[in-house]
C-alpha positions as CSV (number, residue, x, y, z in Angstrom):
1,A,41.3,120.5,27.2
2,A,41.0,118.2,24.2
3,P,42.9,119.3,21.2
4,P,40.8,120.7,18.4
5,V,39.7,118.2,15.6
6,R,40.6,119.2,12.2
7,A,38.6,118.3,9.1
8,D,41.6,116.6,7.3
9,M,42.4,114.3,10.2
10,P,41.3,110.7,10.0
11,R,38.6,109.5,12.2
12,R,39.3,106.5,14.5
13,P,36.4,104.0,14.9
14,S,34.8,103.9,18.2
15,P,35.7,100.9,20.3
16,A,32.1,100.3,21.2
17,A,31.1,99.6,17.5
18,P,33.2,96.8,16.0
19,P,33.2,96.4,12.2
20,T,30.5,93.9,10.7
21,L,31.2,91.4,7.7
22,P,28.7,90.8,5.0
23,Q,26.6,87.3,5.7
24,R,26.5,84.6,3.0
25,P,23.6,81.9,2.7
26,A,24.7,78.5,4.0
27,P,25.5,75.8,1.4
28,R,23.5,73.1,3.2
29,R,20.2,75.1,3.1
30,R,20.7,75.6,-0.6
31,W,21.2,71.8,-1.3
32,L,17.9,71.0,0.7
33,W,16.1,73.5,-1.2
34,W,17.0,72.0,-4.6
35,L,16.2,68.5,-3.3
36,I,12.7,69.5,-2.2
37,V,12.1,71.2,-5.6
38,L,13.3,68.0,-7.3
39,L,11.0,65.7,-5.3
40,V,7.9,67.9,-5.9
41,A,8.7,67.8,-9.7
42,L,9.0,64.0,-9.7
43,G,5.7,63.7,-7.8
44,L,4.0,65.9,-10.2
45,V,5.3,63.8,-13.1
46,L,4.1,60.6,-11.5
47,I,0.7,61.9,-10.7
48,G,0.3,63.1,-14.3
49,W,1.4,59.9,-15.7
50,R,-1.0,57.8,-13.5
51,L,-3.9,60.2,-14.4
52,F,-3.3,60.5,-18.2
53,G,-1.2,57.5,-19.0
54,P,-2.5,54.6,-21.0
55,K,-3.1,52.3,-17.8
56,G,-4.8,55.2,-16.0
57,G,-7.2,55.7,-18.9
58,S,-7.9,51.9,-19.1
59,A,-8.4,51.8,-15.3
60,S,-11.0,54.7,-15.4
61,R,-12.8,53.0,-18.2
62,H,-13.0,49.5,-16.8
63,G,-13.1,50.3,-13.1
64,T,-10.2,47.8,-12.2
65,A,-6.4,47.9,-12.8
66,E,-6.3,44.0,-13.2
67,P,-7.7,42.2,-16.1
68,P,-9.9,38.9,-15.3
69,Q,-7.8,36.0,-14.3
70,P,-8.2,32.8,-16.6
71,V,-9.3,29.9,-14.4
72,G,-10.5,26.3,-14.8
73,V,-13.8,25.3,-13.0
74,A,-15.9,22.4,-12.2
75,K,-19.4,21.7,-10.8
76,V,-20.2,20.4,-7.4
77,D,-22.4,17.3,-7.8
78,T,-23.8,14.4,-5.8
79,G,-22.9,10.8,-6.1
80,D,-21.6,7.7,-4.3
81,M,-18.2,7.8,-2.5
82,R,-16.2,4.9,-1.1
83,V,-14.6,4.8,2.3
84,V,-11.3,3.3,1.6
85,L,-8.5,2.4,4.1
86,T,-5.0,2.2,2.6
87,G,-2.1,0.4,4.3
88,L,1.4,-0.8,3.1
89,G,1.4,-4.6,2.6
90,T,3.6,-7.5,1.6
91,V,2.7,-10.4,-0.6
92,T,2.9,-13.5,1.6
93,P,2.5,-17.0,0.3
94,V,0.0,-19.2,2.0
95,A,2.6,-22.0,2.1
96,T,6.3,-21.9,1.7
97,I,7.9,-25.3,2.0
98,T,11.7,-26.3,2.2
99,V,11.6,-29.9,0.7
100,Q,13.8,-32.1,2.9
101,T,14.8,-35.6,2.5
102,Q,13.5,-38.2,5.0
103,I,16.0,-40.8,4.2
104,S,19.7,-40.8,3.5
105,G,21.1,-41.8,0.1
106,Q,22.7,-40.7,-3.0
107,L,20.7,-38.3,-5.0
108,M,20.3,-39.8,-8.4
109,S,18.3,-37.1,-10.4
110,V,16.0,-34.2,-10.1
111,G,12.7,-33.9,-11.9
112,F,12.3,-30.2,-12.2
113,K,13.7,-27.0,-13.6
114,E,14.5,-24.1,-11.6
115,G,11.5,-21.7,-11.5
116,Q,9.1,-24.3,-12.8
117,L,5.5,-24.4,-11.8
118,V,4.8,-27.9,-10.2
119,R,1.7,-29.7,-9.1
120,K,1.1,-31.6,-6.0
121,G,2.7,-35.0,-6.4
122,D,5.0,-34.1,-9.2
123,L,8.5,-35.7,-9.0
124,L,11.1,-33.4,-7.5
125,A,14.0,-35.8,-6.8
126,Q,15.0,-39.5,-6.9
127,I,17.3,-41.1,-4.3
128,D,19.1,-44.4,-5.0
129,P,16.5,-46.9,-4.0
130,R,18.6,-50.1,-4.1
131,P,19.7,-50.3,-0.5
132,Y,16.2,-49.7,0.6
133,D,14.9,-52.5,-1.7
134,I,17.3,-55.0,-0.4
135,A,16.3,-54.0,3.2
136,L,12.7,-54.7,2.2
137,Q,13.6,-58.2,0.8
138,Q,15.4,-59.0,4.1
139,A,12.5,-57.8,6.2
140,E,10.1,-59.8,4.1
141,G,12.3,-63.0,4.4
142,T,12.4,-62.5,8.3
143,L,8.6,-62.1,8.4
144,A,8.1,-65.4,6.4
145,H,10.4,-67.3,8.8
146,D,8.8,-65.9,11.9
147,T,5.5,-66.5,10.4
148,G,6.3,-70.2,10.1
149,L,7.5,-70.5,13.7
150,L,4.2,-69.0,14.7
151,A,2.2,-71.5,12.8
152,Q,4.3,-74.4,14.3
153,A,3.7,-73.1,17.7
154,R,0.0,-72.8,17.3
155,S,-0.1,-76.2,15.9
156,D,1.7,-77.7,18.9
157,L,-0.5,-75.7,21.2
158,A,-3.6,-77.4,19.7
159,R,-2.1,-80.8,20.1
160,Y,-1.0,-80.3,23.7
161,M,-4.5,-79.0,24.6
162,T,-6.0,-82.2,23.2
163,L,-3.7,-84.3,25.2
164,S,-4.3,-82.2,28.3
165,R,-8.0,-82.9,28.2
166,K,-7.0,-86.7,28.2
167,N,-4.6,-86.1,31.1
168,S,-1.9,-87.4,28.9
169,I,0.4,-84.3,29.3
170,A,1.3,-82.0,32.1
171,Q,-0.6,-78.7,32.3
172,Q,2.7,-76.9,32.7
173,T,3.6,-77.9,29.1
174,V,0.4,-76.5,27.8
175,T,0.9,-73.1,29.6
176,D,4.4,-72.9,28.3
177,Q,3.3,-73.5,24.8
178,E,0.7,-70.7,25.0
179,F,3.4,-68.3,26.1
180,L,5.6,-69.5,23.1
181,V,2.6,-68.8,20.8
182,Q,2.3,-65.2,22.1
183,Q,6.1,-64.7,21.7
184,D,6.1,-65.8,18.2
185,Q,3.0,-63.6,17.5
186,G,4.9,-60.5,18.7
187,T,7.8,-61.4,16.5
188,V,5.6,-61.6,13.5
189,T,4.1,-58.3,14.3
190,E,7.5,-56.7,14.6
191,D,8.6,-58.3,11.3
192,Q,5.4,-56.8,9.6
193,A,6.4,-53.4,11.0
194,S,9.8,-53.8,9.5
195,V,8.4,-54.7,6.1
196,A,6.1,-51.6,6.2
197,S,9.0,-49.4,7.1
198,S,11.2,-50.8,4.3
199,R,8.3,-50.2,1.9
200,L,7.9,-46.5,3.2
201,N,11.6,-45.9,2.8
202,L,11.1,-47.0,-0.9
203,I,8.5,-44.4,-1.2
204,Y,10.6,-41.7,0.3
205,C,13.2,-42.4,-2.3
206,R,10.9,-40.6,-4.7
207,I,10.6,-37.1,-3.4
208,T,7.4,-35.4,-4.6
209,S,6.0,-31.8,-4.4
210,P,3.7,-31.3,-1.3
211,V,1.8,-28.4,-2.8
212,T,1.2,-26.8,-6.1
213,G,3.5,-23.8,-6.6
214,R,6.7,-22.6,-8.1
215,V,10.0,-24.3,-7.2
216,G,13.1,-22.0,-6.5
217,L,16.8,-22.6,-7.2
218,R,18.1,-26.1,-6.8
219,L,20.0,-26.4,-3.6
220,V,21.7,-29.8,-4.1
221,D,23.0,-31.2,-7.3
222,P,22.6,-34.9,-8.4
223,G,25.4,-37.1,-7.4
224,N,25.6,-35.7,-3.8
225,Y,25.0,-37.9,-0.7
226,I,22.1,-36.4,1.2
227,Q,21.2,-37.2,4.9
228,T,18.2,-36.4,7.0
229,S,20.4,-34.3,9.3
230,G,21.0,-31.7,6.6
231,S,19.4,-28.2,7.0
232,T,19.6,-26.7,3.6
233,G,17.1,-28.9,1.9
234,L,16.7,-29.9,-1.8
235,V,14.5,-27.0,-3.1
236,V,11.9,-24.5,-1.9
237,V,8.4,-24.6,-3.2
238,T,6.2,-21.7,-2.9
239,Q,2.5,-21.8,-3.2
240,L,1.2,-19.0,-5.4
241,Q,-2.5,-19.9,-6.0
242,P,-4.0,-18.8,-3.8
243,I,-1.8,-16.1,-2.2
244,S,-2.2,-13.6,0.6
245,V,-1.2,-10.0,1.4
246,I,-0.4,-9.0,4.9
247,F,-0.9,-5.3,5.4
248,V,-1.2,-3.0,8.4
249,L,-3.9,-0.3,9.4
250,P,-3.9,2.0,12.4
251,E,-5.5,0.7,15.5
252,D,-8.0,3.4,15.2
253,N,-9.5,1.9,12.1
254,I,-9.8,-1.7,13.5
255,P,-13.2,-1.2,15.3
256,A,-14.9,-0.2,12.1
257,V,-13.4,-3.1,10.2
258,A,-14.3,-5.6,13.0
259,Q,-17.8,-4.3,12.9
260,Q,-18.2,-5.1,9.2
261,M,-16.7,-8.4,9.5
262,N,-19.0,-9.4,12.5
263,E,-22.0,-8.4,10.5
264,G,-20.9,-10.8,7.9
265,A,-19.8,-8.3,5.2
266,A,-17.3,-9.6,2.6
267,L,-14.8,-6.6,2.5
268,T,-12.8,-6.5,-0.8
269,V,-9.3,-5.5,-0.9
270,G,-7.4,-4.1,-3.9
271,A,-3.7,-4.6,-4.3
272,Y,-1.9,-1.7,-6.0
273,D,1.7,-1.4,-7.2
274,R,4.4,0.5,-5.4
275,T,3.4,3.9,-7.2
276,N,-0.2,3.4,-5.9
277,A,-1.5,3.9,-9.4
278,T,-2.1,0.5,-11.0
279,L,-4.4,-2.2,-9.7
280,I,-2.8,-5.5,-9.7
281,A,-5.4,-7.8,-8.2
282,D,-8.6,-7.9,-6.3
283,G,-9.1,-10.0,-3.2
284,T,-11.1,-10.5,0.0
285,L,-10.2,-9.7,3.7
286,T,-9.6,-13.0,5.5
287,T,-8.7,-12.1,9.1
288,I,-7.4,-9.5,11.6
289,D,-4.5,-10.2,13.8
290,N,-5.2,-10.7,17.5
291,T,-2.7,-8.1,18.9
292,V,-1.7,-4.5,18.3
293,D,1.9,-3.7,17.5
294,T,2.8,-1.4,20.4
295,T,5.7,0.1,18.7
296,T,3.9,1.3,15.6
297,G,0.3,1.4,16.9
298,T,-0.9,-0.7,13.9
299,V,-2.6,-4.1,13.4
300,K,-2.0,-6.7,10.8
301,L,-4.7,-8.0,8.4
302,R,-4.6,-10.8,5.9
303,A,-6.3,-10.6,2.6
304,S,-6.6,-13.7,0.1
305,F,-6.2,-13.3,-3.6
306,A,-6.9,-16.0,-6.2
307,N,-3.8,-14.9,-8.2
308,T,-4.7,-16.9,-11.3
309,D,-2.5,-14.9,-13.4
310,N,0.3,-14.9,-11.0
311,A,0.4,-11.1,-11.0
312,L,1.4,-11.1,-7.3
313,F,4.9,-12.3,-6.5
314,P,6.0,-13.5,-3.0
315,N,7.5,-10.8,-0.9
316,Q,6.3,-8.0,-3.3
317,F,5.5,-4.7,-1.7
318,V,1.9,-3.5,-2.5
319,N,-0.5,-0.9,-1.4
320,A,-3.6,-2.5,-0.1
321,R,-6.9,-0.6,-0.3
322,L,-9.7,-1.9,1.9
323,L,-13.1,-0.9,0.8
324,L,-14.9,-0.4,4.2
325,K,-18.3,1.0,2.9
326,T,-19.9,3.2,0.3
327,L,-21.7,6.4,1.0
328,D,-24.7,7.1,-1.1
329,H,-25.8,10.4,-2.6
330,V,-23.3,12.7,-0.8
331,T,-22.2,16.2,-2.0
332,R,-18.8,16.0,-3.6
333,A,-16.3,18.3,-5.1
334,P,-12.9,18.0,-6.8
335,T,-10.1,17.6,-4.6
336,A,-8.2,20.2,-6.7
337,A,-10.7,22.9,-5.6
338,V,-10.0,22.6,-1.9
339,Q,-7.5,25.1,-0.5
340,Q,-6.0,25.5,2.9
341,G,-5.3,29.0,4.4
342,A,-6.1,31.4,7.2
343,P,-9.9,30.8,7.0
344,G,-9.3,27.1,7.2
345,T,-10.6,24.8,4.4
346,F,-12.1,26.8,1.7
347,V,-12.7,26.9,-2.1
348,Y,-13.1,29.7,-4.6
349,L,-16.8,30.0,-5.5
350,V,-17.6,31.4,-8.9
351,K,-20.4,33.9,-8.6
352,P,-22.9,34.7,-11.6
353,D,-21.2,38.1,-11.9
354,G,-18.0,36.6,-12.9
355,T,-16.1,37.2,-9.6
356,V,-15.0,34.7,-7.0
357,A,-15.6,34.5,-3.2
358,V,-13.9,32.6,-0.6
359,Q,-16.2,30.0,0.7
360,V,-15.3,28.1,3.7
361,I,-16.4,24.4,3.7
362,K,-16.1,21.2,5.7
363,T,-15.0,17.9,4.2
364,G,-15.5,14.3,4.9
365,V,-13.9,11.3,3.1
366,T,-11.7,11.5,0.0
367,D,-12.2,9.1,-2.9
368,G,-9.6,9.6,-5.6
369,D,-10.1,13.0,-7.1
370,D,-13.4,13.8,-5.3
371,V,-13.8,14.9,-1.7
372,Q,-17.1,14.9,0.4
373,V,-18.4,18.2,1.2
374,T,-20.5,18.2,4.5
375,S,-21.3,22.0,4.5
376,G,-20.6,25.1,2.7
377,L,-21.5,24.0,-0.8
378,K,-24.5,22.7,-2.6
379,P,-24.9,20.6,-5.8
380,G,-24.7,22.9,-8.9
381,D,-22.1,25.3,-7.4
382,T,-19.1,26.1,-9.6
383,V,-15.7,26.2,-8.0
384,V,-12.2,26.9,-9.3
385,V,-10.1,23.9,-9.9
386,D,-7.1,25.5,-11.8
387,G,-5.5,28.9,-11.3
388,A,-6.5,29.5,-7.7
389,D,-3.0,30.5,-6.7
390,R,-3.5,33.8,-8.4
391,L,-6.9,34.7,-6.9
392,K,-8.2,36.6,-4.0
393,D,-11.6,37.3,-2.6
394,G,-13.7,39.4,-5.1
395,A,-11.3,38.8,-8.0
396,K,-12.8,38.9,-11.4
397,V,-12.2,35.6,-13.4
398,K,-12.6,34.3,-16.9
399,V,-13.4,30.6,-17.4
400,T,-11.3,28.8,-19.9
401,T,-13.2,26.1,-21.8
402,D,-10.2,23.7,-22.1
403,A,-9.3,24.0,-18.4
404,A,-13.0,23.5,-17.4
405,N,-13.4,20.5,-19.6
406,T,-10.1,18.9,-18.3
407,A,-11.0,19.5,-14.5
408,A,-14.6,18.1,-15.0
409,T,-13.6,15.1,-17.0
410,P,-12.3,12.0,-15.1
411,N,-8.9,10.9,-16.1
412,N,-9.2,7.3,-17.3
413,G,-5.5,7.0,-18.0
414,P,-3.8,6.0,-21.1
415,G,-5.3,3.2,-23.2
416,A,-8.7,3.3,-21.4
417,P,-11.8,2.6,-23.5
418,P,-14.3,5.4,-24.1
419,G,-16.7,5.6,-21.2
420,A,-14.5,3.5,-19.0
421,Q,-14.2,4.4,-15.3
422,P,-11.0,4.6,-13.6
423,G,-9.9,1.8,-11.4
424,N,-10.7,-0.9,-14.0
425,D,-14.6,-0.1,-13.6
426,T,-16.8,0.0,-16.7
427,P,-20.2,1.8,-16.7
428,V,-23.2,-0.6,-16.3
429,P,-26.2,0.0,-18.6
430,G,-29.2,1.2,-16.7
431,Q,-27.2,2.5,-13.6
432,P,-25.9,6.0,-12.9
433,K,-22.4,6.6,-13.8
434,K,-20.0,7.0,-10.8
435,R,-16.8,8.9,-10.9
436,H,-14.3,6.4,-9.4
437,H,-11.1,8.2,-9.9
438,R,-7.5,7.0,-9.0
439,Q,-7.4,7.0,-5.3
440,S,-4.8,9.2,-3.5
441,G,-4.8,7.5,-0.2
442,Q,-7.3,6.5,2.6
443,Q,-9.6,9.0,4.5
444,A,-11.6,7.6,7.2
445,P,-14.6,9.6,8.6
């Protein structure tokens, strides 16, 4: 039997019910809770600032968050455009002559200064003529002696022929005399050639310029004994007027050029400086080479220039511009308005409501600051030429007067007279004014 339980005895816990400890909230959950509260508060602050801030109020009033972009514009018009082919060329003289001596002798003097312009026939050098003068006198003396012998032989022949008719002399004697006359005649002819050769040598003692041109640096100084076997020469004379430019064009352009030449057209060529900005001289296309360079796929062409002002210098590098033809009354736009992007070739077209739209176009030839528009635009349209990098389709723009005037006014360059056209062209009274700007390169259709 179990012992009786007293009230004052402590009770022992039942083994089936273990003691439980009080549970505390996890620290991680508390941190996440405060983070969520902070984010919600920040979101409310941002929403209130966007709705009730100064920009939000301005946006609600104007309907857009961005102000109109200032841009420069220009009008699309119609006019004439030139089809110009551009190639790198070299100024090549028509004649470059190394003056050589044709006789041997001592160089007595020179009749030019280095770099001087000389004319055909001017004295360049003088060789000592005394030995050749003596040779001439000797040849003339021999000629006189042999001429006397020939006269004597002819006189004897005439006498022998008279005696032969009277049967007073043998026929063999007459025949021998005839042969003697022929021999003396050959000797006299040889002496005459010797006299002519001696006189020619005297002429060669005076060396003259074969062409009109500029002499280079002197290659031989006076006092030297020069010979015909020498290879250096005395001086180099380069013809400058006229002068030519040899330039190259891609072989794909040759059929169009050849067609124009076959039709008798006189194609003009402009020679520009290395920067392709300043016109040096105007010339005419002369000929096309007969072969294509297989290594470069180009063909050489030669153009002739009068060069009366000596502006073109031999071996000078120039940019040759060949005017192939002129397109009349085509739609043209400034090249500054043409953009390239995902739609292809496009412009920003200014609408009457002050916004711009992306207008895809097709272009043709380029003539300086103008480009031919074959489709996509019509005369009178307004396109953006300045500030297009900040625009997008539907953006609102503000046309600036200065930028519009600058874009629409041709750049005549410094020092150009009022009303003058670029490229040394001047307006002709009674004819429509053409915008011939400085060309940026060749564009063939």
